[in-house]
C-alpha angles and dihedrals in degrees: 000000000000091000091053092051091048091049092050092048093048091046091049091049091051091047092049091048089054092051093047092047090063092057111100130200112264114243102190125209097182139270136142094270127077110236105211104177139009126200128183122180113252095011125103098157140020133301095047117210111231110191119207114246092024129108123230132194117218121191130179132180118215142168115231115251112185123011112266129180094201138021130199130192117257106192126161138167111219113208119173090346092305117121114220121183116242102243114240094010106057112081094013119133111264103190095090090050093051122085128189117238121219103241092208098052104019090232122138115246116242123220092358120137109250098199131104097053112220128209112256095014117123120231140179120214117200129181135165115208138167128242099228122226089233091067113104121250100249149109110281137183108220113209106197127180149100138268131203127237090280093052093253117144115259097171133000134172139161128236116191105215148161122225110213 
């Protein structure tokens, strides 16, 4: 019985270490929302390696700032100080990829409309996207976030990365 308890505790510790390792420091670039945590599959520290032809899942937790009825992705790769939109991600609707979080339990709500975004409410955004083979092999600063219907920043953060 003691061996089973030890095994469960060690397994849980390893699993929790894996989850925590995927959490990245938030490098904010403004917006009315407070971005609390950023996670990107396969990346536990900057710069993140983005392999061409692979898919990545990005999640970020944020607390709504100003009320907004709609949100749209605002995603750019900055190469040599030139901002280039991430094809297929930039400008896409973000409401269906955003889920409210129950502030009491920390659990994500299921089948709950995510828009409008309310001030003080916690949300998780999750999106899986490909790194296209047409992207150059280079260092890139990914500026990821969301804007409201007026084009005002809701959330914005930076991910230093390398496309390979």
